[in-house]
N, C-alpha and C positions, 0 to 999 in steps of 0.2 A: 768305256762302256758303249758309247755310240759307235766307235770303230768296230767293236766286236759284233754289234748288231748288223752293221753293214756287211762285214765279212761273212757272217753266218747266213744272211739272206742270199748272198751271192753263192756261197758254197752249197747251200741246200737247194739251190736253183729255184727259189721263190721269186727272185728278181734278176734281171740282167744288169750289167754294169751301167748301161745307158739309162735304165730306170732310176738308178740311184743318182746319177749325175743330173738327170732332168729334174728330179725331186729337189735336189740341192739347189739347182739354179732357180727353180720356182720359189723356194724358201727365201733365197737371197733377194730376189726381185720383190717379193711381197714385203719383206722387212724394209727394203729401201723405199718402196712406194707408200707404205702405211702413213708416215707423217704428212706427206703431201695430200693424200686422199682425206685424211682426218681434217686437215686445215681447210680443204675445199668444202667438206661436208659442214663444218662449223660456219663457214661464210654463207652457205646456202640456207642454213637454219636461221642465222641472224637476219638475212634478207627477208625470209618468210615471216619472222617475228616482227620486223619493222613494218612490213606491209600489213600484217594483221593488226598491229597497234594503230596504224594510221587509219585503217578501215573502221576499227572500233571507235577511235576518237572522232572521226567524221560522223559516224552513226550517233554518237552521244551528242555532238553538236546539233545534229538535226533534231534529235529528241528534245533537247533543251529549247530549241526554237519553237517546236511544236507546243511545249508546255507554256512558253511565253505567249504564244498565240491563243491558247485556250484560256489563260488567265486574263489576258487583256481584252480579247474580242469575243469571247464566248466559247463554245464547246468544240468548234471545228477548226482543224489546222488550216483548212482552205480559206478561212476567213482572214488569215494573216495578210494575204494579198488585198483583200477587200478593205481591211482596216488601215493598212499602211498606205493605201493609195497607189501601190505599184502596179 
């Protein structure tokens, strides 16, 4: 069926032979490059997720320190340095 489609497009002069060959070469290249590109994309997403978690974890740690400061020294986070003597 695919062969008939190629032959008919050339016979009816909708495409030149070079168009068909270029399309075939592009399809083979895309098929060969897809697994490598997908692996690269997954690595990029994993790195972004790790950075995002680290940032969220650091933010949570800062918030917890702030809560500790409010409960131990009053209502202000800036009092942490005043109460701890740092």
